[in-house]
MDAnalysis code that builds the backbone (N, CA, C; Angstrom):
import MDAnalysis as mda
import numpy as np

u = mda.Universe.empty(297, n_residues=99, atom_resindex=np.repeat(np.arange(99), 3), trajectory=True)
u.add_TopologyAttr("name", ["N", "CA", "C"] * 99)
u.add_TopologyAttr("resid", np.arange(1, 100))
u.add_TopologyAttr("resname", ["MET", "SER", "VAL", "ALA", "PRO", "ILE", "ALA", "PRO", "ILE", "ALA", "LEU", "PRO", "THR", "GLY", "SER", "GLU", "VAL", "THR", "GLY", "PRO", "ARG", "LYS", "VAL", "GLY", "ASP", "GLY", "ALA", "ALA", "PHE", "GLY", "ASP", "VAL", "LEU", "GLY", "ASP", "ALA", "ILE", "ALA", "SER", "ALA", "ARG", "ALA", "THR", "GLU", "ALA", "THR", "ALA", "THR", "ASP", "LEU", "ALA", "ALA", "ARG", "PHE", "ALA", "GLN", "GLY", "ASP", "THR", "SER", "VAL", "GLY", "ILE", "HIS", "GLU", "THR", "VAL", "ILE", "ALA", "ALA", "GLU", "LYS", "ALA", "ASN", "VAL", "SER", "LEU", "ARG", "TYR", "ALA", "THR", "THR", "LEU", "LYS", "ASN", "LYS", "LEU", "ILE", "GLU", "ALA", "TYR", "ARG", "GLU", "LEU", "MET", "ALA", "THR", "GLN", "VAL"])
u.atoms.positions = np.array([
    [238.366, 41.432, 37.846],
    [237.875, 41.783, 36.651],
    [236.398, 41.908, 36.439],
    [235.819, 43.336, 36.346],
    [234.505, 43.512, 35.919],
    [234.614, 43.253, 33.944],
    [233.088, 42.658, 33.902],
    [232.519, 43.011, 32.314],
    [231.641, 44.408, 32.035],
    [231.980, 44.933, 31.428],
    [230.913, 45.904, 31.081],
    [229.813, 45.045, 30.196],
    [228.091, 45.726, 30.347],
    [227.358, 45.113, 29.695],
    [227.677, 46.190, 28.034],
    [226.750, 45.322, 27.147],
    [227.106, 45.779, 25.421],
    [225.755, 46.635, 25.859],
    [226.292, 47.751, 25.129],
    [225.366, 49.181, 25.051],
    [223.971, 48.294, 23.850],
    [222.863, 48.915, 24.397],
    [221.843, 48.904, 23.149],
    [222.144, 49.163, 21.715],
    [221.879, 48.676, 20.830],
    [221.787, 49.496, 19.681],
    [220.638, 50.326, 19.294],
    [220.926, 51.428, 18.493],
    [219.904, 52.379, 18.067],
    [219.393, 52.316, 16.999],
    [218.598, 51.673, 16.346],
    [217.762, 51.995, 14.888],
    [217.259, 52.941, 15.151],
    [217.459, 52.775, 13.420],
    [216.825, 54.560, 12.919],
    [215.815, 54.321, 12.581],
    [215.035, 55.365, 12.723],
    [213.475, 55.568, 12.710],
    [213.139, 55.753, 11.373],
    [211.935, 56.197, 11.085],
    [211.353, 56.411, 10.031],
    [211.766, 57.444, 8.746],
    [212.620, 58.732, 9.401],
    [213.261, 59.719, 8.675],
    [213.996, 59.367, 8.327],
    [215.277, 58.486, 8.589],
    [216.353, 58.481, 8.783],
    [216.509, 56.949, 8.109],
    [215.936, 56.406, 7.442],
    [215.453, 55.315, 6.598],
    [215.539, 55.752, 5.633],
    [216.234, 55.572, 4.287],
    [215.907, 56.467, 2.760],
    [216.315, 54.694, 2.223],
    [215.214, 54.526, 1.256],
    [214.662, 53.713, 0.217],
    [215.302, 54.042, -1.173],
    [215.074, 53.378, -2.121],
    [215.577, 53.720, -3.652],
    [214.629, 54.700, -3.768],
    [214.997, 55.431, -4.710],
    [214.552, 56.904, -5.506],
    [213.193, 56.395, -6.187],
    [212.676, 56.952, -6.288],
    [211.376, 56.439, -7.284],
    [211.256, 58.112, -8.226],
    [210.558, 57.367, -9.141],
    [210.684, 58.392, -10.026],
    [209.909, 59.881, -10.270],
    [209.016, 59.913, -8.967],
    [208.670, 61.337, -8.499],
    [209.484, 61.849, -7.710],
    [210.790, 61.446, -7.223],
    [211.706, 62.410, -6.342],
    [212.439, 63.229, -7.172],
    [211.953, 63.333, -8.134],
    [212.990, 64.091, -9.358],
    [214.650, 63.869, -10.203],
    [214.500, 62.205, -9.675],
    [215.669, 62.061, -9.416],
    [215.669, 61.294, -11.286],
    [216.264, 61.677, -12.065],
    [216.624, 61.065, -13.307],
    [217.180, 59.909, -13.661],
    [216.741, 58.696, -14.437],
    [217.550, 57.250, -14.272],
    [219.189, 57.570, -14.776],
    [219.334, 58.623, -15.632],
    [220.153, 58.844, -16.389],
    [221.186, 59.196, -15.185],
    [221.252, 60.432, -14.102],
    [221.264, 60.707, -12.929],
    [221.916, 59.634, -12.027],
    [220.864, 58.572, -11.478],
    [221.167, 57.600, -11.048],
    [222.338, 56.410, -11.519],
    [222.574, 56.662, -12.889],
    [223.241, 55.844, -13.559],
    [224.891, 56.390, -13.257],
    [224.860, 57.565, -13.707],
    [225.485, 58.047, -13.714],
    [226.712, 58.564, -12.489],
    [225.880, 58.647, -11.259],
    [226.012, 58.369, -10.294],
    [227.006, 57.342, -9.490],
    [225.915, 55.747, -10.204],
    [226.690, 55.136, -9.793],
    [227.817, 54.052, -10.876],
    [228.281, 55.099, -11.946],
    [229.198, 54.648, -12.716],
    [230.598, 55.643, -11.843],
    [230.175, 57.430, -11.613],
    [230.972, 57.596, -10.943],
    [231.522, 57.289, -9.381],
    [230.584, 56.443, -8.780],
    [231.105, 56.071, -7.601],
    [231.644, 54.760, -7.468],
    [231.544, 53.865, -8.622],
    [232.567, 53.020, -9.107],
    [233.915, 53.170, -9.346],
    [233.912, 54.345, -10.354],
    [235.171, 54.899, -10.658],
    [236.422, 54.874, -9.402],
    [235.175, 55.754, -8.522],
    [236.094, 56.360, -7.340],
    [236.607, 55.372, -6.432],
    [235.753, 53.835, -6.440],
    [236.221, 53.320, -5.356],
    [237.605, 52.232, -5.771],
    [237.577, 51.915, -7.155],
    [238.047, 51.328, -8.078],
    [239.625, 52.258, -7.866],
    [239.397, 53.714, -7.980],
    [240.700, 54.592, -7.971],
    [240.930, 54.278, -6.698],
    [240.203, 53.941, -5.343],
    [240.846, 54.048, -4.052],
    [241.236, 52.657, -3.987],
    [240.721, 51.772, -4.957],
    [241.559, 50.063, -4.499],
    [242.574, 50.018, -5.078],
    [242.766, 50.405, -6.133],
    [243.916, 50.425, -7.162],
    [245.173, 51.064, -6.208],
    [244.786, 52.208, -6.158],
    [245.838, 53.021, -4.320],
    [246.648, 52.603, -3.321],
    [245.524, 51.715, -2.846],
    [245.604, 51.014, -1.707],
    [246.515, 49.961, -1.982],
    [245.672, 48.917, -2.982],
    [246.781, 48.236, -3.375],
    [248.310, 48.491, -4.386],
    [248.567, 49.253, -4.988],
    [249.784, 49.780, -5.040],
    [250.287, 50.301, -3.652],
    [249.813, 50.850, -2.404],
    [250.598, 51.272, -1.348],
    [251.462, 49.734, -0.838],
    [250.206, 49.313, -1.018],
    [250.659, 47.880, -0.085],
    [251.670, 47.007, -0.669],
    [251.208, 46.921, -1.955],
    [252.716, 46.386, -2.455],
    [254.119, 46.771, -2.418],
    [253.924, 48.531, -2.224],
    [255.310, 49.106, -1.738],
    [255.722, 48.785, -0.621],
    [255.058, 47.648, 0.177],
    [255.630, 48.513, 1.747],
    [255.142, 49.114, 2.294],
    [254.263, 50.074, 2.135],
    [253.622, 50.978, 3.078],
    [253.334, 50.265, 4.068],
    [253.789, 50.882, 5.290],
    [253.278, 49.992, 6.978],
    [251.581, 50.325, 7.221],
    [251.599, 51.550, 6.518],
    [249.936, 52.504, 7.352],
    [249.250, 51.362, 6.173],
    [248.836, 50.944, 5.545],
    [248.245, 50.444, 4.618],
    [248.186, 48.782, 5.045],
    [247.192, 48.219, 5.388],
    [247.379, 46.509, 6.436],
    [246.517, 46.376, 5.102],
    [246.565, 44.617, 4.485],
    [246.024, 43.890, 3.837],
    [244.508, 43.431, 4.187],
    [243.854, 43.888, 5.347],
    [242.304, 43.758, 5.549],
    [241.633, 45.175, 5.120],
    [242.223, 46.594, 4.832],
    [241.866, 47.578, 3.997],
    [241.637, 47.484, 3.012],
    [242.949, 46.736, 1.923],
    [243.375, 46.787, 0.573],
    [241.913, 45.886, -0.121],
    [241.440, 44.630, 0.875],
    [240.823, 43.623, 0.427],
    [239.416, 44.395, 0.459],
    [239.388, 44.656, 1.602],
    [237.897, 45.561, 1.904],
    [237.972, 46.534, 0.352],
    [238.536, 47.698, 0.415],
    [238.811, 48.665, -0.591],
    [238.424, 47.753, -2.589],
    [239.145, 46.833, -2.210],
    [238.442, 45.866, -3.872],
    [237.227, 45.690, -3.971],
    [236.708, 45.628, -2.432],
    [235.569, 44.185, -2.149],
    [234.456, 45.544, -2.615],
    [234.491, 46.292, -1.883],
    [233.835, 47.624, -2.176],
    [233.776, 48.463, -3.852],
    [234.687, 48.437, -4.416],
    [235.147, 48.804, -6.369],
    [234.145, 47.727, -6.719],
    [234.447, 46.059, -6.359],
    [233.755, 45.222, -6.977],
    [232.049, 45.374, -6.740],
    [231.499, 45.542, -5.813],
    [230.027, 45.742, -5.326],
    [229.836, 47.013, -6.051],
    [230.555, 48.119, -6.118],
    [230.195, 49.532, -6.875],
    [229.747, 49.152, -8.282],
    [230.833, 48.154, -8.823],
    [230.872, 48.213, -10.645],
    [229.659, 46.956, -10.813],
    [229.560, 46.045, -9.648],
    [228.142, 45.244, -10.035],
    [226.798, 46.014, -10.361],
    [226.744, 47.004, -9.375],
    [226.022, 47.681, -8.924],
    [225.329, 48.965, -10.389],
    [226.517, 49.274, -10.913],
    [226.509, 49.934, -11.946],
    [226.122, 48.926, -13.246],
    [226.766, 47.906, -13.197],
    [225.955, 47.040, -14.029],
    [224.725, 46.431, -14.526],
    [224.621, 46.076, -12.959],
    [222.969, 45.896, -12.881],
    [222.208, 47.119, -13.282],
    [222.342, 48.347, -13.101],
    [221.453, 49.939, -13.481],
    [221.617, 49.884, -15.591],
    [222.724, 49.529, -15.479],
    [222.731, 49.545, -17.047],
    [221.926, 48.348, -17.552],
    [222.010, 46.877, -17.019],
    [221.330, 45.919, -17.593],
    [219.615, 45.846, -17.426],
    [219.490, 46.828, -16.536],
    [217.473, 47.060, -16.107],
    [217.738, 48.406, -17.481],
    [218.344, 49.248, -18.035],
    [217.759, 49.799, -18.372],
    [217.648, 49.544, -19.925],
    [218.639, 48.613, -20.424],
    [218.802, 48.183, -21.768],
    [217.674, 47.134, -21.449],
    [217.008, 46.076, -20.302],
    [215.475, 45.688, -20.563],
    [214.501, 46.484, -20.749],
    [214.462, 47.247, -20.139],
    [213.192, 48.802, -19.866],
    [213.039, 49.309, -21.461],
    [214.598, 49.570, -22.310],
    [214.406, 50.182, -23.437],
    [214.002, 48.912, -24.418],
    [214.161, 47.834, -24.432],
    [214.029, 47.016, -25.180],
    [212.469, 46.707, -24.678],
    [211.993, 46.594, -23.781],
    [210.351, 46.546, -23.604],
    [209.941, 47.266, -23.976],
    [209.939, 48.852, -24.081],
    [209.590, 49.743, -24.296],
    [209.290, 49.776, -25.998],
    [210.243, 49.503, -26.680],
    [210.761, 48.930, -27.993],
    [209.498, 47.995, -29.106],
    [209.414, 46.832, -28.033],
    [208.534, 45.757, -28.297],
    [206.998, 45.796, -27.689],
    [206.881, 47.381, -27.195],
    [205.138, 47.979, -27.146],
    [204.822, 48.341, -28.642],
    [203.552, 47.513, -28.938],
    [202.900, 48.170, -29.867],
    [202.014, 49.347, -29.329],
    [202.171, 49.905, -30.189],
    [200.875, 51.794, -30.459],
    [199.911, 51.644, -30.881],
])
C-alpha cells in the first residue's frame, strides 16, 4: 500500500488578499451595513430551509450541513449587529464633539 504525499498549500499573493474596506475605497458605511444585513437575511433563510428539509426527513440534507448553515447565519447576524453598534457608537461620539 502506497501513501501519497500531502500537496503543498498555495498561499494567496498580495493582490488576492483583500482586507476591510476603507473610506477612500468609495464604499459608504450605509452600503456596507446594508450588504451585511442582506447577507444575514440570506444565510438565515438558507439555514431555515435546510432545517425544515432535514426535519421533514429529506435524505439529501445531513445534520452537519444544517448545523453549518445555522452557524453561518449566526456569524452573519453577529457581524451585522457589530456594524450597527459601531455606527451608533460613532454617531454618539460625533454628537458629543464640541464645535
